[in-house]
N, C-alpha and C positions, 0 to 999 in steps of 0.2 A: 230258588236263584235270588231272590231280593235278599235273603238271609245272607249268602255267600257276599254279595255286593256291599251290603251293611257292614258285615264283619271286616271284609277287606279294607273299606273306608276308615273304620274305625281302628284297625291296626296301624293303618298308615298315618292317620292324625297322632295317635298315641307316640309312635316312633319319632315322628318330628317334634312332639312336645318333649320327649325325652333328650333329643339332640341338643335342645337348648339348654339343657342342664350340663351338658358336656364342656362347656366354654373353661379353658385352662388358663386364661388370663386373669391376673389378680383384679381385684375390684378397686385397686388404687390408680389405675390408668384414667386419664382423661384426653379429651380431644386437644388438638393443637389449640392453644389460648384458651383452653378450659379454665385455667386458674388466672383470674385477673388482679393485679395488684394495682392499687390506686397510688396517688401521690401521699407521701407521709406528711403528717399535721403534728406540729408541737401541742401537747396536753400537758398540763401541771407544771412542775416543777422540773424542767429539762427531760421529760418523758415524751416519747413519739408514738403517735397512734398511726399503725399502717393497715389500709383498709385492703381485705382480701375476700374476694367472693369466687365462687365457683358455679360455671355455667350448668353443671351436672348438678340437679339437688335430689334427684331420685335415680336409683340404679337398679340393676336387676334385683329381683325377688323382694320389691318394696322397701328396699333399703333406703332410708331417707338421711340427708344430710343432718348433722347433729352439732358438730363444734370442730374446733382445730386444735391439734397439739402442735407444740412448736418449741424450739430451742436454739440458741443461738451459740455459734462455736468458732473462733478463728475468723471472725467477720464474715460468716455465712449464716444466715437463717434458714433452719430446716423445718418446713411445715407438712404436716400430714392430715388429711380429711377424716374425720370421724364418721362413721355412718353406722347407724343401729337400726336393728329390724324389729317391726311391729311383732308381736303385741307389747314388747317390753319397753319399747321407745317411751320416751318421757318429752313432753314439749319443752324445749328450752330455747330461749331467745338468744340467737347467735349475735355476739356483740359487733360483727361485721368486719373484724380484724384483729389484730394483735397491738399490745402496748408494749414497746421496747423501752425498758427502764434505764434512764439515763445512758445513752448510746456514747460510746467512747470513739466510735470511727464517723466519718463522713459518708462512706459508700459501703453497702453490704450487698453481698449476692444473695439470692433467694432461691432455694430449692426446694422441689417436693421429694419427700422421703417417703417410700413404700412403707406401709405398716407393717411388714414381715420383718422377723428378726433378720438381720443381715440384708435387708431389702435395698435396693437400689435407689439411687438419687436421679431427678431430672432436673435440668436446669429452667428457671422460670424466667429469671432477669436480674437486672441490678437496680438498687434503689439509692437515690442520694438524699440524706437526712439534711433537712432545713437548718 
């Protein structure tokens, strides 16, 4: 009798554990206001540093925030958070934001771009260049 109870509990626990691995959402999602964009600051000769941080530093499967990939196109700055998985993770000091070289516009939209090919974009906000 004890063996049946133990095996039933073990089977139930294993099923719950596996159901956590069935999450179909991409790992690129963040909670509302999970991407924080600070006030831009002038640095160097006409460049602007835009502070960007993420409330989510560690996500499922011990994926740890590593860096940001970004590009600017037609007044929109697209950012993507890069997470990597241990044991191949290397400790890299994230700079805390991006440097926009000689911005041509005074106002830029910022969007989060999913890392998948043809991934969607999510509005983050608008920044004004000083």
